[in-house]
N, C-alpha and C positions, 0 to 999 in steps of 0.2 A: 506496165513496164515500169517504171520509175517504183515501183512496190519493191517489186521481183529483184530487181537489183537492188532494194538498199536490205533486204529479208537477207541474198545472198553472202553482201558481204559483211552483214551485220554477223549472221553465223557464222563465217568462216572468223572474225575478230572474235567470237567467243569461245569457239573449236579450238582457233589457236593462243590462247589465257587459255585454256583451260588444258591444253595438250601440253603447254610451255611448263606449269608447274609439276607434272607428270615427271616428263622427262626430267627434272628438277629432282624429285627425290629419288627416278629411278636413277640417275648419276652422281649424285649423295651416297646410295646405296650401293654401285657398283665402284666407286670412289671409297667405302669401307671395306668393302673385298676385299678388292684391290692391295689396299693396305694391308692387310690382314695375312693378304698369301703371301706378302714379301718381307711380312717380321716372322713369320714359320721359314719361310725360304733362309732366309737369315738364320734362325737358330739349326737350320738341318744342315749347311755350311760349315760353321760352324763348330758343330759336333764331329761332322763328317772328318773336318782339320784337325783336331785333335785324335779320333781315333786313327785317322791317318799315319800321323805322323809317328804314332806307337809300333807301327808294324810293318812304317816305312822301308823299302826295300833300298841299295845305295847306286840308286841309276837315275841314266839322264831321263829315263821315262819317267820313273818314280818322280823326277825333279819337278816333270813339264806337267805332269797328274798331278802334282799340289798347287803349284802353281798358277794350274788354274781354279782349282778350290776353293786359293786362297782372291783370286781375282772373281768371282761368283760372288764370294763370301761379301767383299767390298762393294759388288755390286748394289747385293741386296741389304745391306745392312747402315747403306749412306744414306743419314735424313737428307729428309728433301725440305 
């Protein structure tokens, strides 16, 4: 009985250690992908603001739209 308990604890420790390494590499890959997506969105909103200002109407809705683009650009271009 003690051997079975020891083997169960040992196997869970080994699997847990193995899985934690796998999770770290997966988390790193996810963080890298998220950073790349944030950089892409920063470029998208920077370009969107530039183009929108060229053809922007002179009314409250247009200004609200521009303000929203600027807000999103600030969010995605923020340095962490």
